[in-house]
C-alpha positions as CSV (number, residue, x, y, z in Angstrom):
1,X,3.8,-23.9,-63.6
2,X,6.2,-26.8,-64.3
3,X,5.4,-30.5,-63.9
4,X,8.3,-32.8,-64.3
5,X,8.3,-36.6,-64.3
6,X,11.6,-38.0,-63.1
7,X,12.9,-41.6,-62.9
8,X,15.2,-42.0,-60.0
9,X,17.4,-45.0,-59.5
10,X,18.6,-45.7,-56.0
11,X,21.4,-47.9,-54.8
12,X,20.4,-51.3,-53.4
13,X,19.6,-51.0,-49.7
14,X,19.1,-47.2,-50.0
15,X,15.6,-47.1,-51.6
16,X,13.7,-46.3,-48.4
17,X,16.1,-43.6,-47.4
18,X,16.0,-42.0,-50.9
19,X,12.2,-42.2,-50.9
20,X,12.0,-40.5,-47.5
21,X,14.4,-37.8,-48.5
22,X,12.5,-37.1,-51.8
23,X,9.1,-36.9,-50.1
24,X,10.5,-34.3,-47.6
25,X,11.2,-32.0,-50.5
26,X,8.4,-29.4,-51.3
27,X,6.5,-30.2,-54.6
28,X,7.9,-33.7,-54.8
29,X,5.7,-36.8,-54.9
30,X,6.9,-40.4,-55.2
31,X,4.3,-42.5,-57.0
32,X,5.9,-45.9,-57.3
33,X,9.0,-47.8,-56.2
34,X,10.3,-51.1,-57.7
35,X,12.3,-53.8,-56.0
36,X,15.2,-52.9,-58.3
37,X,15.4,-49.4,-56.8
38,X,13.6,-47.3,-59.3
39,X,11.3,-44.6,-58.1
40,X,8.7,-42.8,-60.2
41,X,8.6,-39.2,-59.1
42,X,6.9,-36.0,-60.0
43,X,8.0,-32.5,-59.2
44,X,5.7,-29.5,-59.4
45,X,7.3,-26.0,-59.4
46,X,6.2,-22.5,-60.2
47,X,9.6,-21.3,-61.4
48,X,11.0,-22.7,-64.6
49,X,14.7,-22.2,-63.6
50,X,14.1,-23.5,-60.1
51,X,12.5,-26.7,-61.4
52,X,15.7,-27.5,-63.4
53,X,17.8,-26.9,-60.3
54,X,15.6,-29.2,-58.2
55,X,15.9,-32.1,-60.7
56,X,19.6,-31.7,-60.6
57,X,19.5,-31.7,-56.8
58,X,18.2,-35.2,-56.8
59,X,21.7,-36.4,-57.8
60,X,23.1,-35.0,-54.6
61,X,20.9,-37.2,-52.4
62,X,22.9,-40.0,-50.8
63,X,22.0,-43.3,-52.4
64,X,20.8,-41.9,-55.7
65,X,22.6,-43.5,-58.6
66,X,20.8,-41.5,-61.3
67,X,17.8,-39.2,-61.9
68,X,16.5,-38.8,-65.4
69,X,13.9,-36.3,-66.6
70,X,11.4,-38.3,-68.6
71,X,8.5,-35.8,-68.9
72,X,8.2,-32.0,-68.6
73,X,5.1,-29.8,-68.9
74,X,5.3,-26.1,-68.8
75,X,2.4,-23.7,-68.6
76,X,3.3,-20.0,-68.6
77,X,2.0,-17.7,-65.8
78,X,-1.0,-15.8,-67.3
79,X,0.2,-12.6,-65.5
80,X,3.6,-12.8,-67.3
81,X,2.0,-13.4,-70.8
82,X,0.7,-9.8,-71.0
83,X,4.1,-8.3,-70.9
84,X,6.2,-11.2,-72.3
85,X,5.0,-11.2,-76.0
86,X,6.0,-7.6,-76.4
87,X,9.5,-8.2,-74.9
88,X,9.9,-11.3,-77.1
89,X,8.8,-9.3,-80.2
90,X,11.2,-6.5,-79.3
91,X,14.1,-8.9,-78.9
92,X,13.3,-10.5,-82.3
93,X,13.2,-7.1,-83.9
94,X,16.5,-6.1,-82.3
95,X,18.1,-9.3,-83.5
96,X,16.9,-8.7,-87.0
97,X,18.2,-5.2,-87.0
98,X,21.7,-6.3,-86.1
99,X,21.8,-9.1,-88.6
């Protein structure tokens, strides 16, 4: 699970449209909006790679001037942890063998 905190800055006069577009996206919640066009947003995703792509997609929304990741929390999937440590350990051993 990924939880990301993003500060989005919208162009003057586009704040409502940006807010609407963001709230239409799955896993996105807008918590606050300022008069200056800043929006405090969280994004919740299951996939680590997909979360990064989603944050980058904010830049493609018409009216968005910038989107900055200000917080990121990652919690591994418990089902993946059973197999992941062994594969990481094997990769570490392989790297040590080639060095």
